[in-house]
C-alpha positions, 0 to 999 in steps of 0.5 A: 662659939666652938670652932670645929677641927675642920674650920681650924685646919681651914684657917691654918691653910688660909693663914699659910697661903696668905702669908706666902702671898704677903711674903712674895709681895713684900719681897718684891717691894723690898728686894725687887731691884737688887735681886730681880722681881722673880727671885725676890718673890720666890724667896718672900713666898718661901720664907713668908710662911715661916712666921705665918704658920707659926703664928697660926699654930700658936693661935690655934693651940691657945684657942684649944687651951681656952676651950674654944676649939672642940 
């Protein structure tokens, strides 16, 4: 199955948003008491996409290299 560039960009956006939501949730779970829930959620949502966006970008580059991304 060949994936178009539109679907690849959509997957990248969904991955970044998902990692921001996951970062916020884990920030509250891990540091909510120490920092306060709002600050922990803000920092988690800020730093969460760093790994998520990099992982999505690497995955899309690999799909392009394998020929599955047109």
